[in-house]
N, C-alpha and C positions, 0 to 999 in steps of 0.2 A: 472731057466728058461735058456736055452742056445740058442745061435743064430745059425741057421743052416748054414752049411758050403756049399760053392758051389762045385759041385763034381768035375769040372775041372776048372783050372784057365782060365780067359777070356783074350784073347790076342787082342789088337787093330791091326787091319790090315788095311793099307792105300791101298785101291783099286784105280784103274784108275778113276772110276767114282766119288769117294770121293775127289781125288786130283783135278779132273776138276772142281767139285762143289766148293770146297774150293778156287781155284784160281779165278774162276768167282766171288765169293762173295767178295774177297779181291780187285779184279778189280773194281767192283761195288761201294764199299765203298770209294776207291780212286777217282773215277769219281765224286761221290757225294760230297766229301770233296772239290775238285778243284772247282766244280760248285757252292757251297756254297760260297767259297772265291771270285770267279768272281762276284757272285750277290752282296755280301756285299761290295766289293770295288767299283762296279758300283753304289750302292745306296749311299756310302759314297761320292763319287766324285759328284753325282748329288746333294746332299744335300750341299756340299761346293760351288759348281759352278752354281747351278740353273738348271732348266729343259731345258734351251736352249742348254745345253751342252751334250745332251743325246748321240750323236754318239761318242764324245770323252769319256764319261763316260763308254761306253760300251768297247771301245778300252782299256781304263785303266784297267777296271776290268779283261778282258782276258790277259792283260799283267801281272797284279799282279798274276793270277792263273798260267800262264806260268812260271813265275819266281819261284814260289813256288814248281812247279812241277819239274823244272830244278835242284832245290836245292835238292829235294828229290832223284832225279836220281844221282847226284853227290855224295850225301852222301851214297847212296846204293853202288856206284861203290867203293868208299873209303873203306867202311867196308868190302866188297867183297874181294878187294885186300889185305887188312890186315888178314883176317880170312882163306882165302883159301891159303892153303900152298903146296898142292899136285902138282906135276909135272906131266906131261903126261907121262902115263904108270905105274904110281905108284898106280892108283886105281885099285881095283880087284873087279870082280863081285861076286855075292852071291855064286857062285860055287868054288870060290878060284881062278879062272883062271884070269889072266890080262884081264881088260875091252878092248875091241876092238873098234875102232872108226866106226861110222855108215858107211853103204855102200856109196861109193862116196865121202868119206871125203878125203881131200888132206892133207897130213902130210909132214913136212920138212924132 
């Protein structure tokens, strides 16, 4: 018994809609992660300091989430700086022509 072959190879195409959906999903996961961190830090603060420190606990929770978010941002910037080595004008479009900056873009 043989396995039937696909008549044509299936290619994955990233459309604008798929890219937008992917970006929104990743953004939602990041927001959920930071919200969970803020809630956990707030709860830990309230356990350690009692319910009378509710306002300070909320501030502490958001400060922890902000700090973690800032670290993610810094890490992403460092990784981008290391991995992206193309200079302006080196990138070509799919047609083989040099990529042009968007309309209204100021260049040096």
